[in-house]
C-alpha positions in Angstrom: 0.0 0.0 0.0 1.4 3.4 -0.9 1.6 6.3 1.5 -1.0 8.2 -0.5 -3.4 5.2 -0.3 -3.0 4.9 3.4 -3.4 8.6 4.0 -0.1 8.9 5.7 1.7 11.2 3.3 3.1 14.5 4.5 1.9 17.8 3.3 4.3 19.6 0.9 3.4 22.8 2.8 6.1 23.9 5.2 5.5 25.8 8.4 7.7 28.9 8.5 9.8 30.2 11.3 7.5 33.3 11.4 4.4 31.0 11.8 6.0 29.2 14.7 7.2 32.4 16.3 3.7 33.8 16.1 2.3 31.1 18.3 2.4 31.4 22.1 5.8 30.2 23.3 6.9 29.9 19.7 10.2 31.8 20.0 11.2 29.7 23.0 10.3 26.5 21.0 12.5 27.7 18.1 15.4 28.3 20.5 15.0 24.8 22.0 14.9 23.3 18.5 18.1 25.2 17.5 19.8 23.8 20.7 18.5 20.3 19.9 19.8 20.4 16.4 23.2 21.7 17.5 23.5 19.0 20.1 22.8 16.4 17.4 25.5 18.0 15.2 23.0 19.2 12.6 24.4 22.7 12.4 23.2 23.6 8.9 19.5 23.3 10.0 20.2 25.3 13.2 22.0 28.0 11.2 19.0 28.2 8.8 16.6 28.7 11.7 18.8 31.3 13.3 19.2 33.2 10.0 15.4 33.4 9.7 15.0 34.4 13.3 17.6 37.2 12.7 15.8 38.4 9.6 12.6 38.6 11.7 14.5 40.3 14.6 13.5 37.5 17.0 16.8 37.0 18.7 
C-alpha cells in the first residue's frame, strides 16, 4: 500500500519560522529546536533557523 493510499503522506506545505514564532511560546520553541539540532550535530539546520530568526528580529 502506498503512502497516498494509506493517508499517511506528509503535506508539501512547510511551516515557516514566522508561523512558529507567532504562536504562544513559539520563540522559545525555536530556540529549543536550535539547541537540539546543534546538540545532534545538525548545524546547517540550526543555522538556517537562526538566519530566519535574525531576519525577523526574533533574537
